C-alpha positions as CSV (number, residue, x, y, z in Angstrom):
1,X,213.2,231.0,106.3
2,X,210.4,233.5,105.6
3,X,211.6,236.4,103.5
4,X,211.1,239.9,104.9
5,X,208.1,241.9,103.9
6,X,208.4,244.1,100.9
7,X,210.7,241.7,99.0
8,X,210.1,240.2,95.5
9,X,209.2,237.0,97.2
10,X,206.0,238.6,98.4
11,X,204.9,239.2,94.8
12,X,205.8,235.6,93.8
13,X,203.4,234.3,96.5
14,X,200.4,236.3,95.3
15,X,197.5,234.2,94.0
16,X,197.6,234.8,90.2
17,X,195.6,232.0,88.5
18,X,192.9,233.3,86.1
19,X,189.4,233.1,87.4
20,X,188.1,231.2,84.3
21,X,184.6,230.4,83.2
22,X,182.1,227.7,84.2
23,X,182.2,224.7,81.8
24,X,178.4,224.3,82.2
25,X,176.9,227.8,81.9
26,X,179.9,229.8,80.7
27,X,179.7,232.5,83.3
28,X,182.9,233.9,84.7
29,X,181.7,233.7,88.3
30,X,184.1,230.9,89.3
31,X,185.2,230.5,93.0
32,X,188.6,228.9,93.5
33,X,189.0,226.7,96.6
34,X,192.6,226.5,97.5
35,X,193.4,223.3,99.4
36,X,196.0,223.3,102.1
37,X,197.5,226.1,104.1
38,X,199.2,229.1,102.5
39,X,203.0,229.3,102.9
40,X,202.5,233.0,103.4
41,X,199.8,234.2,105.8
42,X,199.4,237.4,103.8
43,X,198.3,235.3,100.8
44,X,194.9,234.8,102.4
45,X,194.2,238.6,102.9
46,X,195.8,239.5,99.6
47,X,193.8,237.0,97.5
48,X,190.9,238.1,95.3
49,X,187.4,237.8,96.9
50,X,186.6,234.8,94.7
51,X,189.5,232.7,96.2
52,X,188.6,230.7,99.3
53,X,191.4,229.1,101.4
54,X,189.8,225.9,102.7
55,X,192.8,224.4,104.6
56,X,192.8,220.7,104.9
57,X,189.0,220.2,104.7
58,X,189.0,219.1,101.1
59,X,185.5,219.2,99.6
60,X,186.4,217.0,96.7
61,X,186.6,219.8,94.2
62,X,188.5,223.0,93.7
63,X,186.2,225.1,91.5
64,X,182.6,226.2,92.1
65,X,180.3,228.2,89.8
66,X,178.6,230.9,91.9
67,X,175.8,231.2,89.3
68,X,174.7,227.6,88.5
69,X,176.4,225.7,91.4
70,X,178.5,223.3,89.3
71,X,181.6,221.9,91.1
72,X,184.6,220.4,89.4
73,X,188.3,219.7,89.7
74,X,190.3,222.1,87.6
75,X,193.3,219.8,87.1
76,X,191.3,216.8,86.0
77,X,191.7,216.6,82.2
78,X,189.1,213.9,82.0
79,X,186.4,215.9,83.8
80,X,183.5,216.6,81.5
81,X,182.1,219.4,83.8
82,X,179.3,217.2,85.0
83,X,177.7,218.3,88.3
84,X,179.1,216.5,91.3
Protein backbone atom coordinates (compact mmCIF):
# COMPACT_ATOMS: atom_id res chain seq x y z
CA UNK A 1 0.00 0.00 0.00
CA UNK A 2 1.29 3.46 -0.89
CA UNK A 3 1.06 5.84 2.07
CA UNK A 4 -0.95 9.02 1.57
CA UNK A 5 0.92 12.20 0.62
CA UNK A 6 2.13 14.34 3.47
CA UNK A 7 2.94 11.45 5.79
CA UNK A 8 6.28 10.69 7.44
CA UNK A 9 6.78 7.92 4.87
CA UNK A 10 7.28 10.61 2.19
CA UNK A 11 10.28 11.97 4.08
CA UNK A 12 11.73 8.48 4.53
CA UNK A 13 11.72 7.96 0.74
CA UNK A 14 13.75 11.10 -0.01
CA UNK A 15 17.16 10.52 -1.58
CA UNK A 16 19.55 11.43 1.19
CA UNK A 17 22.93 9.90 0.37
CA UNK A 18 25.83 12.36 0.52
CA UNK A 19 27.13 13.53 -2.86
CA UNK A 20 30.73 12.65 -2.04
CA UNK A 21 33.95 13.44 -3.88
CA UNK A 22 35.67 11.92 -6.88
CA UNK A 23 38.40 9.45 -5.87
CA UNK A 24 40.57 10.59 -8.81
CA UNK A 25 40.38 14.40 -8.86
CA UNK A 26 38.80 15.07 -5.45
CA UNK A 27 36.08 17.38 -6.79
CA UNK A 28 32.62 17.18 -5.23
CA UNK A 29 30.83 17.12 -8.60
CA UNK A 30 29.70 13.49 -8.35
CA UNK A 31 26.58 12.32 -10.19
CA UNK A 32 24.71 9.41 -8.59
CA UNK A 33 23.07 6.93 -10.95
CA UNK A 34 20.23 5.17 -9.15
CA UNK A 35 19.60 1.75 -10.67
CA UNK A 36 16.02 0.44 -10.76
CA UNK A 37 12.70 2.17 -10.46
CA UNK A 38 11.84 4.31 -7.43
CA UNK A 39 9.17 2.97 -5.09
CA UNK A 40 7.73 6.46 -4.92
CA UNK A 41 7.27 8.40 -8.19
CA UNK A 42 7.83 11.68 -6.32
CA UNK A 43 11.37 10.50 -5.48
CA UNK A 44 12.44 11.33 -9.03
CA UNK A 45 11.14 14.90 -8.96
CA UNK A 46 12.25 15.50 -5.37
CA UNK A 47 15.81 14.24 -5.87
CA UNK A 48 18.78 16.60 -6.09
CA UNK A 49 19.83 17.64 -9.61
CA UNK A 50 22.95 15.45 -9.37
CA UNK A 51 20.86 12.26 -8.95
CA UNK A 52 19.85 10.45 -12.14
CA UNK A 53 17.30 7.64 -12.02
CA UNK A 54 18.42 5.26 -14.78
CA UNK A 55 15.78 2.53 -14.38
CA UNK A 56 16.88 -0.94 -15.44
CA UNK A 57 19.46 0.23 -17.99
CA UNK A 58 22.47 -0.38 -15.76
CA UNK A 59 25.58 1.32 -17.19
CA UNK A 60 27.95 -0.82 -15.08
CA UNK A 61 28.66 1.92 -12.54
CA UNK A 62 26.65 4.08 -10.16
CA UNK A 63 28.89 7.13 -9.77
CA UNK A 64 30.31 9.55 -12.34
CA UNK A 65 32.54 12.58 -11.87
CA UNK A 66 31.15 15.53 -13.80
CA UNK A 67 34.62 17.14 -13.89
CA UNK A 68 37.08 14.39 -14.95
CA UNK A 69 34.70 11.71 -16.25
CA UNK A 70 35.75 8.92 -13.87
CA UNK A 71 33.10 6.25 -13.33
CA UNK A 72 33.02 3.79 -10.41
CA UNK A 73 30.81 1.57 -8.28
CA UNK A 74 30.24 3.18 -4.91
CA UNK A 75 29.67 -0.04 -3.01
CA UNK A 76 32.70 -1.92 -4.34
CA UNK A 77 35.23 -1.89 -1.48
CA UNK A 78 37.94 -3.23 -3.80
CA UNK A 79 37.53 -0.44 -6.37
CA UNK A 80 40.68 1.61 -6.67
CA UNK A 81 38.95 4.44 -8.51
CA UNK A 82 40.52 3.51 -11.84
CA UNK A 83 38.67 4.84 -14.89
CA UNK A 84 36.39 2.29 -16.46
